[in-house]
N, C-alpha and C positions, 0 to 999 in steps of 0.2 A: 423379529427384532432382537431377541436374545442371542441368536446365532450371529447377527450382524455385530453386536457389541463384542462378542468373543473374538470374532475375526479382526475387528478393528484393534482390539487390545494386543492380539498377536502381532499384527502388522506394525503397531506402534513400537513394540519391543524390538522387532527386527529392524525397523528404520533407525531406532536409537543406536543399535549396535553398528549398523551400516554407516551411519553418519559419523560415529566415533572413529571407525576404521578409516573412512575417507578423510577425516580431519587430520589424523596422524600422518597418512600418506601425503596429504596436501602440504602439511608443514615441512615434511622431508623434501618434497618436490620443490617447494618455493625456496627453501634453503639451498638446495642443489642448483636451481636455476640462477639464483642471485650470485652464488659463488662462481658459477660457470661464467656469468657475465663479467664479473670482476677479473677472473682469470683471462678471459679473451681480451679485455681491455688492456691488461698488463702486457700480454703477448703482442698486441697491436702496437702499443707505445714503444716497447723495446725493439720490435721489428723495424719500426720507422727510424729509430736512432741508428741501428746497425745497417740498415739499407742505405741511409745517407752517408755513413762513414765508408762503406764499401764503394759507393759511387764516387767518392772523392779520392780514393787511393788508386794511383796508377799502377800498372803492371811493370814488371822488370823490362819487358820489351819496349814499352812506351818510354820508359826512362832512358833506355839505351838509344832509342831512335831520336827522341826530342830533347833529351836532357831533363834533369830532375825538375827544375823550376818550370819549364814549359809543359812538362807532362802534368804536374799538379795544376797549373793554370788552365790547361785544356779540360781536365776532369772537373774542375770547379765551375767553369763556364757551362759545360754540358749539364751538370747537376742543377745549376740555378735555372736553366731553361726548361728543365723537365720536372723538377721537384714539385710536389703538391704543397709543401710548406717550406719554401726557400728561406723563410725567416726563422726557422727553428733554432739556428745558431746565432748567438749575438756576435760572436767573433770566431774566426777560423784562421788557423796559422799552420806553418810547417817549421819544425825545429830540426836543424842540422848542425853538424860540426863545422866550424870555421875558426881557423887559428887555434885549435885545441879547446875551444869554448862553444857552448850551445848558443847558436845564433837564431834569432826569432824573425821570421818573415811572415807578415800578416797579409791575408787576402784583402784587396781593396773591393768593397762591395759594389762599387759603381763600374770599375774596369775589369775586375776579376784578376788583376795582376798581383803577384807576390812582392811585397815591398818590405825592405828591412825596417824593423821597428824596435823601439825600446820595450823592455819587459814591463807590462803593467804591474802596478803595486800588488794586485791580488793574484798575480801569477809568479811571485818570487819563489814560493815553495816549489812550484813546478820547475822553475829554472834550476834550483838547487838539485832537484831530483834528476834532471837530465844531465847536469854536470857530473853528478856522482855516477850515473850510468856510463858516461863517456870515459870516466876514469876507471871503469871496470868494477865499480861497486855493486853491491847486491841490494841496494835500497829499494824497497817497494817492488820487488821482483814480481809479486803476484797481485798487488793491489794498485799499481799505477802511482801517480804523483801523491806526495804527502798530503793528507787531509782530503782525499778523494771522496770518502764516505759522506761528507757534508758539503761537497763542492758540486758545481755544475760543469766541471771541466773533465774532458775525456781525451785520452791519448791513444792513438792507434799507431804502433810502430811498423816500419817496413824493414824486412830482414834480408840478409845476404847469407847464403849457405857457406860455411867455412869448413865443416868436416862431414861430408856426406855419410861416412860410415857411422858416425855417432849421432847424426841427426841434429847436431847443434847448429845454431845460427847466430849471426851478429846483427845488432840493430843498426841500420844505416841512418834513418831519420824517423821523425815522428809527426803524424798528423794530429794537431791539437785543436779540439772543438769545444766551444763554450756554449752550452745550451741556454737559450733565452727563456728565463722563468716567466717573464711577463707575457710573452707570446704564447708559451705553453699554457699558461693559466687562462688567457683570454680567448684562445682559438682552438688549440689542439685538444685539450682535455674536454671542453664542452662538446666538441664534435664527436669524440670517442664515447663520451657518456650518453649522448643522444643516440648513437649508433648501437651501443651494447646494452643500455638500460631502457631508456624510453625517451622519446622526443620531448616529453614534458617531465623530465627527470627531476627538475627542481621542485615540482609540486608533490611528487610521490616519494622522493628520497632526500636524505641529507647526506652529502658527500664531502669528504675532506681528504686532501692529499698533504701530508706533512713530511718533513725530513725524518727518516727512520731513526737516526741516532739522536735527533733533537726534536721530539714531538711537539714542542711549543712553537717551532718555526713552521708556520702555515704557508704552503705553496698555493693551494686552491681550496676554496670552501663555498658551498652553496649558500650558507648563511653568513653574509658579510658582517664583519664587526664582532663575531662571536668567537670566543676562545676555543681552541681545539679540544675535542673530547677524547676520552680514553678509547683506544681502538679495541680494548678487550670486550667492550659491550656492543661492538658493531656486528651486524648480521653477515657481513662479508668483508674480507680483507685480501689484499694482494700487494706485492711490492712492485714499484716501477723504477725506471731508470737503472737498468742492469745492462750496461754495454758489454757486448761480446767481443772481447779482444783476443788476439792470438796469444797463446801462452808463451812465456819467455822461453827461448830456446827452440821454438818451433821453426821449421823450415819455411821457405818462401812459398807462395801460392795463395789462392783465394781461401777465405775462411769457410769452413763447412756450414752449409745451411741448416738451421735448426729444424727439427721435426715439427710439423704443424700439429698443434694440440687438437684433440677431439673434444666432444662435449664433456665438460666437467674436468678435463685434464689440463694441467697448467705446466708451462716451462719455468715457473717461478722458482728461482733458486733460494729465495728468501734473503738474498744479499743486495737487493735493489736499494738504491739510495733514498727513494721516496716510498712512503707507505700510503696506500689507498684504503679508505674505510668507508663503508656504506651502511646507513641506517634507514629503516622504514620510518616515514614521518608519523604514521598513525600507530606507532608502537612496535613492540617486538613481534616476531613471527608468531610466537605463541599467542599473543594478544589478538593479532589479526585472524589467525585460524580459529581461535576460540570464539571470536565475535561472529565469524562466518558460520561456525557450528551452531551457535545459539540461534542465529537467524534461520538456518536451515531447519533446526528443530522446531522453531516457532512456526515456520511455513508448513512443514509436514504435519505438525500438531493441529494447526488451523484447518488443513485439508481434511484430516481425519475427523476433527470435530464437525466440520461442515458435512462430511459424509454421514456421521451419526445424526446430525440435525436433519439432514435430508431424509434419512430413513425414518426418523421419528415423525417428521412432517408428513411423509407419505402414509405412515401407519395411522396418524391422526386424521388425515384427509380421507383415508379409506374408511376409518371408523365413522367419521361424520357423514360420508356418502352413504354408508349403510344405514346410519340413523335417519338421514334425510329420506332415503328410499322407504324405510320403515314408516316414517311419519307420513310420507305422501301416500303410501298404500293405505294407512289407517284413515287418512283424510278422504281418499277416494271411497273407501268402504263406508266411512261416516256420512259423507255427502249422499252416497247412493241410498243409505238407510234413511237419511233425512228426507230425501226426495220420494222414496218409496212410500213412506207413511202417509203424507198428504195425498199423494196420487191414489193410494188404495182407498182412503176415505172418500175422496171425490168420486172415484169410479163406483164405489159401493152405493153412495147416496144417489148418483145419477141412475144406476141400475134400478134402485128401488122406486125412484120417481117415474122412470119410464115404464116399469112393470106395474105401476099403479098400486104398489104395495102400501104406499102412504096416500090415503084418500082424504084423510082429515086435514082441513086447512092448517091446523096448528102443526101437524106432522110435516106438511109440505114446507111450512115456514121454517121449522127446525132444521130440515134437510138443506134448505136454501142457505140458512145461516151457517150450517156446518161446511157447506161447499165454499162459502165466502171466506170463512175463517181459515180453512186449509189452503185456499188459493192465496190468501195474503201471506200465510206461512211459507208456501212454495215460492212466492215472489220475493220474500225476504232472503231466502236461501240463495236464489239466483242473483239477487242484488249483491249479496255478500261476496259471492264468487267473482262476479264481474268487477267489483271494486278492488278485490285483491289482484285481479289481472291488470287493472289500470294502475295500481300501485307498483306492481313489478315493472310495468312499462314506463313509470315515471310520470303518469298522468293522474295523480291523486286529486289535484286542484284544477278545476276548469276556469270559469270566468270569475274574477274577483269583483266584489261589490261591497258597499257598506252593509253591515249586518248588525242589527240591534240585538244585544245579548238577552234582554228580557223577552223580546219577541221570538228569539231562537228557542229559548227554554219553553215558552208557552206553546209554540208550534209543535215542538217535539212531544210535549205531554199530550196534546190533542190528537196527534197522529198515532200515538201509542196507547190511547185511552182504553181500547178494547183489551189489549194485551195486559195492561196493568189491572183491569177489573177481573179478568180471568185468573190472574195470579193472586187476587185478593191483596193487592199491594196498595198501601196508602203512601202518597207522595206529599212531602212537605217542602215548601220552597222558602228560601230566605234570600231575597235579591236586594242588594243595596241600591237605594234611590240614586238616580242620576248617573248610572253607569255609562261611560263613553262607548261608542260603537267600535267594532273591529272591522278590518277589511279582509274579506275572504270569500270562499265559496259556501253559500248558505246551505246548499244541499249536502255537501261533504261534511260541514260542521254538524248539521242536523243528524246525519248518519252516525257520526262519532258519538254524539250525545245519546242517540237512540241505542247504540250498542252498550253504552255504560248503563243506561236504564234497564235494558234487557238482562244484562249481566247481574245487576243488583236484584231484579225481580226473580231470577232463577236461583241465585245462591244466597239471597239475603233473608230467607225465612228462618225464624227463630221462635220456638215455643208456640207455634200455631199462628202467630201474627207476623205481619211483614210491613215494615216501614222503611221508606227510602227518603232521604233528605237531599235536596239540591239547593246549594247556596252559590251566590255570585257576588264578588266584590272587586274593588280596584286596589291594586298594589302599586303605589307610586314609586317610580325610580328603580324598579327591579331590573336586573340584567337578564335579557332574554337569551334564547338559544342562538340567535343570530348576532348577539353582541350589542344590541340596542339598549339604551338606558331609558327608553320611554316607559310610561305606565303600562301595566299589564292587567288583564282581566283574569281573575282566578275563579274557576268553576269547580265546585266540589260535589261529588256524588257519593253519598254515604249509605251503607246498609248496616243492619244489625244482625248479620248472619254469623256463621261459624268462623269466618275469617279464612285466611290463606296461610298454609304452613310456611315457615321461613324458607325452607329449602326450595319451595316452588315460586316464591315471590320474584326471583330474578328471571324466571322464565315465562311469566304470565303474558308478556308482550311479544313472545316469539310466535311465529306462524305455526299453526297446526297444534300448538300446545294445549293440552287439556289436563286439569288436575286429577289426582287419583280419586278424589271424592266424586267428581263429576262422572268419571267413568264407572265407578262402583254403583252410584245411584242411577245410572243410565239417564242422565239429564241430556236432553237433545242439545246439539251444538256442533259447529264445524272447527272450532279452534282458531277462527280468523278475526273474531270481533275485536278483541283488545289489540291485536296486531294492527288492524286497520285504524283504530283510534290513534295509536302512536304515529302511524304514517301520516294521517290527516293533520294531526296537531303540529307535527314537526314541519309539514309542508307550509303551514301558516306561520312559521317562525317561533313556535312555542314549544312546550315540553309537557309531558305527562308523567306523573309519578304515583306511587302506591304507598299507603300507610295501612298496615293491617296487623292485627294481633289475633291469634287463634282464640275463638270464643267471644271476641269483642267486636266482630264486624270488620269491614274494609272501607277505605275511603280512597277514591281515585281523584287526583288533583290535576286539573288541566289549566295551564297558563298560556294565554295568547296575548301578544302585544296589542295594546289599544291603538286606534288610529292616531296619527300625529295631531297635536293640539291645533296646528294651523289648518287642518283639514276637517276637524270635527264639526264645525259649523256647516260646512258644505255637505258633509255626510248626514248631519242631522236634518238638513233641509231635504235631502234626497229621500231619507227614510220616512219623512212626513208625507 
């Protein structure tokens, strides 16, 4: 057991260190995975914008063969037919030079045709930008239309090569796309979040998408009606809405495809117009990992404690098994000795009678009485063992019938008269008049009372004289062992012997138990008498207890429920 305790302590220290290391790695892994998901979502959103823009831009060959307007209309119709999200753009238009001014032709959503249109009020800044570009200005060369950082407008220029040696190009026209924030908020972002975070992302995460240059302007939020939070406290962040335009001065041709990001790698330039922030709903990653660590420590600690408890239980059971085996061996030896003594006496008396050693009638009578006495003693031992076997099998009580308590006491005294006389024991009785009967097995109850009398006769001798008192009375309304509140019959058997030591009193009703004094004085017995008394009384719904003080004697108290009042007349009639 000591070795087991040491091993468990060592294992506990190792597990504590292992769980600590695992928790640190788990925190890093969760942070890494969450940031990876945010990066992939950012890449997917930007890729969809760029793919749509590329699908809408015609090649130079298409423009030459079909004309600029027809080429754009053809690409627009093809894109609308094949796009996963054809409503990603609220408006789409082409800006070109007409009469020295930027002319706006808007795509008709129903027909796909480019129709000349007036500049919307929220596109005036874009008109001025294109006018400046047509006049050779350098306005917004790298950033697109004025106010683009807070806008949903994207321009994609189409170039014509002017100086192949220098790689310079001239902007011919511009594809102008206005991203639909409502459609993005209601359809695209939820789809991407479910794909890269979790299908039930609203329950596990709090997600916000805001304008990067104006964080108070909320584009998307899982908690509707709640003001945007500070992104500095988020567990993962990434920028969205980073359109990939051809640089000013770039020659014609398709835009180079971006490298596909690997796990944890992002193409996020940090210049996206929107900012994605993700928080765990159940706290920070440190809190979640700490909670998991405490839970793992509690589980492992519980397992180790269970292991210790199991070891202790096995050790205790082994010790008890050894003690039980020891007691049983002592019981077998004791019973064998108890049986050998009367058998030896009977065999000796029978041998003397047969060999006519005893010819005097008085001697013959004495031998006969001796044989009878030892036979009764032998029968009592056998009866004790048989009743113990019946008690172990659950057959303590046989047939129940009305039993008169005074009659029970009187019958027990009469059947044990010889034993009491041989022990020089005087019995005094105090029986309350009018005791109600009890319902039970009269033979079993008589055996229990007989064991108490025999116990008092054996151990109740004090200063050469021996007195045993038996009293019986009614206790109204007492609560019995089976929970009934009916009246009980209390029987007390008191001796004036040496008493029972306090350390032995809790064991007197155990099977095979015999006190030290009984063993030292070599008093005959099997250690089953009081155990059978307890079993018999409890089988009748009662209880038995002990009051004893060293040097002042012992009192065994038996309480058995009286027959119910409505049955007492019937029982009294049957007893008569």
